[in-house]
DRENDO-1510 file (C-alpha; in Angstrom, 1 decimal, always signed):
<recs>
REC; n; res; u; v; w
REC; 1; UNK; +107.5; +157.0; +106.3 .
REC; 2; UNK; +105.7; +155.2; +103.3 .
REC; 3; UNK; +102.0; +156.0; +103.0 .
REC; 4; UNK; +100.3; +153.0; +104.4 .
REC; 5; UNK; +96.9; +154.3; +102.8 .
REC; 6; UNK; +98.2; +153.8; +99.3 .
REC; 7; UNK; +98.2; +149.9; +99.5 .
REC; 8; UNK; +95.7; +147.5; +97.9 .
REC; 9; UNK; +93.1; +146.6; +100.7 .
REC; 10; UNK; +90.1; +144.5; +100.5 .
REC; 11; UNK; +87.6; +142.9; +102.8 .
REC; 12; UNK; +86.1; +139.6; +102.2 .
REC; 13; UNK; +83.7; +137.4; +104.3 .
REC; 14; UNK; +85.1; +134.1; +105.8 .
REC; 15; UNK; +82.5; +131.4; +106.2 .
REC; 16; UNK; +85.1; +129.3; +108.0 .
REC; 17; UNK; +85.8; +132.0; +110.5 .
REC; 18; UNK; +82.3; +133.6; +110.6 .
REC; 19; UNK; +83.9; +137.0; +110.2 .
REC; 20; UNK; +85.2; +139.5; +107.6 .
REC; 21; UNK; +88.7; +139.4; +106.7 .
REC; 22; UNK; +90.7; +142.5; +105.9 .
REC; 23; UNK; +93.6; +141.7; +103.5 .
REC; 24; UNK; +96.4; +143.8; +101.7 .
REC; 25; UNK; +97.8; +142.5; +98.4 .
REC; 26; UNK; +101.3; +143.8; +98.9 .
REC; 27; UNK; +101.6; +142.1; +102.3 .
REC; 28; UNK; +100.0; +138.7; +101.5 .
REC; 29; UNK; +100.9; +137.3; +105.0 .
REC; 30; UNK; +98.9; +140.0; +106.9 .
REC; 31; UNK; +95.1; +139.9; +107.6 .
REC; 32; UNK; +92.7; +141.0; +110.3 .
REC; 33; UNK; +89.5; +139.4; +111.4 .
REC; 34; UNK; +86.5; +141.4; +112.6 .
REC; 35; UNK; +82.7; +141.1; +112.9 .
REC; 36; UNK; +82.0; +144.0; +110.5 .
REC; 37; UNK; +83.6; +145.0; +107.2 .
REC; 38; UNK; +84.7; +148.5; +108.5 .
REC; 39; UNK; +86.3; +146.9; +111.4 .
REC; 40; UNK; +88.1; +144.5; +109.3 .
REC; 41; UNK; +89.3; +147.2; +107.0 .
REC; 42; UNK; +90.5; +149.5; +109.7 .
REC; 43; UNK; +92.2; +146.6; +111.5 .
REC; 44; UNK; +94.3; +145.6; +108.6 .
REC; 45; UNK; +95.1; +149.3; +107.6 .
REC; 46; UNK; +96.4; +149.9; +111.3 .
REC; 47; UNK; +98.4; +146.5; +111.1 .
REC; 48; UNK; +100.1; +147.6; +107.9 .
REC; 49; UNK; +100.8; +150.9; +109.5 .
REC; 50; UNK; +102.5; +149.2; +112.4 .
REC; 51; UNK; +104.4; +146.7; +110.2 .
REC; 52; UNK; +105.8; +149.6; +107.9 .
REC; 53; UNK; +107.0; +151.4; +111.0 .
REC; 54; UNK; +108.8; +148.4; +112.2 .
REC; 55; UNK; +110.4; +147.6; +108.7 .
REC; 56; UNK; +111.7; +151.1; +108.4 .
REC; 57; UNK; +112.9; +151.1; +112.0 .
REC; 58; UNK; +114.9; +147.9; +111.2 .
REC; 59; UNK; +116.1; +149.3; +107.9 .
REC; 60; UNK; +114.2; +146.5; +105.8 .
REC; 61; UNK; +112.9; +147.4; +102.4 .
REC; 62; UNK; +109.1; +148.4; +102.4 .
REC; 63; UNK; +107.1; +147.0; +99.5 .
REC; 64; UNK; +106.1; +149.7; +97.0 .
REC; 65; UNK; +102.2; +149.9; +96.6 .
REC; 66; UNK; +100.9; +148.6; +93.3 .
REC; 67; UNK; +99.2; +152.0; +92.7 .
REC; 68; UNK; +102.6; +153.7; +92.7 .
REC; 69; UNK; +104.3; +151.2; +90.6 .
REC; 70; UNK; +105.0; +151.8; +86.9 .
REC; 71; UNK; +104.0; +149.0; +84.4 .
REC; 72; UNK; +105.4; +148.7; +80.8 .
REC; 73; UNK; +102.2; +147.1; +79.5 .
REC; 74; UNK; +104.3; +144.2; +78.2 .
REC; 75; UNK; +104.7; +140.8; +79.7 .
REC; 76; UNK; +105.8; +137.4; +78.1 .
REC; 77; UNK; +103.8; +134.2; +78.6 .
REC; 78; UNK; +104.7; +130.7; +77.5 .
REC; 79; UNK; +101.9; +128.6; +76.0 .
REC; 80; UNK; +101.8; +125.3; +74.3 .
REC; 81; UNK; +102.5; +125.5; +70.5 .
REC; 82; UNK; +99.2; +124.0; +69.7 .
REC; 83; UNK; +97.4; +126.8; +71.7 .
REC; 84; UNK; +99.6; +129.4; +69.9 .
REC; 85; UNK; +98.7; +128.1; +66.5 .
REC; 86; UNK; +95.0; +128.0; +67.5 .
REC; 87; UNK; +95.1; +131.6; +68.7 .
REC; 88; UNK; +97.0; +132.8; +65.6 .
REC; 89; UNK; +94.3; +131.2; +63.4 .
REC; 90; UNK; +91.5; +132.8; +65.4 .
REC; 91; UNK; +93.3; +136.3; +65.2 .
REC; 92; UNK; +93.6; +135.9; +61.4 .
REC; 93; UNK; +90.0; +134.9; +61.0 .
REC; 94; UNK; +89.0; +137.9; +63.1 .
REC; 95; UNK; +91.3; +140.1; +61.0 .
REC; 96; UNK; +93.2; +141.4; +64.2 .
REC; 97; UNK; +96.6; +140.9; +65.6 .
REC; 98; UNK; +97.5; +138.1; +67.9 .
REC; 99; UNK; +98.3; +140.8; +70.4 .
REC; 100; UNK; +95.0; +142.3; +70.1 .
REC; 101; UNK; +93.0; +139.0; +70.2 .
REC; 102; UNK; +94.8; +138.0; +73.4 .
REC; 103; UNK; +94.7; +141.3; +75.1 .
REC; 104; UNK; +90.7; +141.5; +74.4 .
REC; 105; UNK; +90.5; +138.0; +75.9 .
REC; 106; UNK; +92.5; +139.0; +79.0 .
REC; 107; UNK; +90.3; +142.0; +79.4 .
REC; 108; UNK; +86.9; +140.1; +79.5 .
</recs>
């Protein structure tokens, strides 16, 4: 069985529900409401464990945890030509590559 503890969990407060919501990034349709953060987290972890067991029993593919995925460090993004020009000028003025400028902006 896939390790359900390796998924990307988080707990947020929902003013609308008046409770904490446990969520998991790899299964965006799953959540768990509880009155405490700990219970919301435990609830969604248990739910993911059950869902993975069901998926495996049914022969369905189970999402790979983000923590176990490999990333190349590259992705392409389309931007308007005017923005491209502006960023290229800023990079030149800062004496850095366009890639370094954009990477620094994304990191901040």
